[in-house]
N, C-alpha and C positions, 0 to 999 in steps of 0.2 A: 502828646509829649514825644509821641514817635517824632522821631530825627533827633532830637535835642541830644546832645551829649553829655552824659551824665559824669561827673568827678569820683563817681562811688564804682571806680571800674579794678577788677582784679590784678596785682600785683604779682607778678609771676616771679619764680614757683613758688613764694611762700603763701601763693592766694589769701593777701588782706586786701581791706580795700584802700585803694589810694587816698581816697577822700575823709575817711575818717579813721583807717586802721585797724577795724574790727575782720574779724574774719569775714571772706568775702563767701556768697554775697550778703551785704550789712543789711543791718532792718533797714536803712534808707533805701539801697538798690532793691529789696525784695516788694517794698510798696513802688519805687518806678514802674519794677518789670509789672507788677501786676497792674498798673495803670497802662503801659505801654500796649499790653496784650487783653486787654479786654474784650471778651469774648470771643477769643482767640487760644484757650486753655491748653489745647493740644499743641499748638506751634510753641508755647511758654514753656510745655513740658520739652519738645524738641531743643528748644534752643538751650534750656539746663541741662539737658542729657549732653550735648557738644563740650558745655563746659565739666560736667563730670568725668568725660573721656579724659580730656586734658588735666583735670585737676590728679587723677588716678597716674596718670604716667609722672604727674610732678611730685607726687605724695605715694610713692610706693609704700612707704610703712604704716602710711593711716589705713585704718580698716576700713572695708569696703563699705559696711554698717553706717560708721560715721560719715563719709563722703556722701552714701546715699541720702543720708537725712538732710544733711545740710546743703546738696543741692536739689534734691527732687520730692520733698517727705515735704517742704513748706508749703507747696503750691496747695495742696487739699484742705487747707486751711477755709474755714466759714467764707472768708471774703470771695472767693473763686468757685463755692459749690453753686451759687446762682446759676451759672452759666450752662 
């Protein structure tokens, strides 16, 4: 999947998904990211951290814990623990 352009990209500054309108990263984009970064969990976390910084700038009134959960907590799911 690496190299494919997903329609599930963030629309800034709202941080909604261009493909489905859900909060970004949406469920589909999360699955795509897990597939794209298979075997590279640290790289995935760095990639998502860059998005987190941008989201913090765009959404200054959103509590940091909410943004942390949205961008960095989900990759710790069972799908990535096997690495």
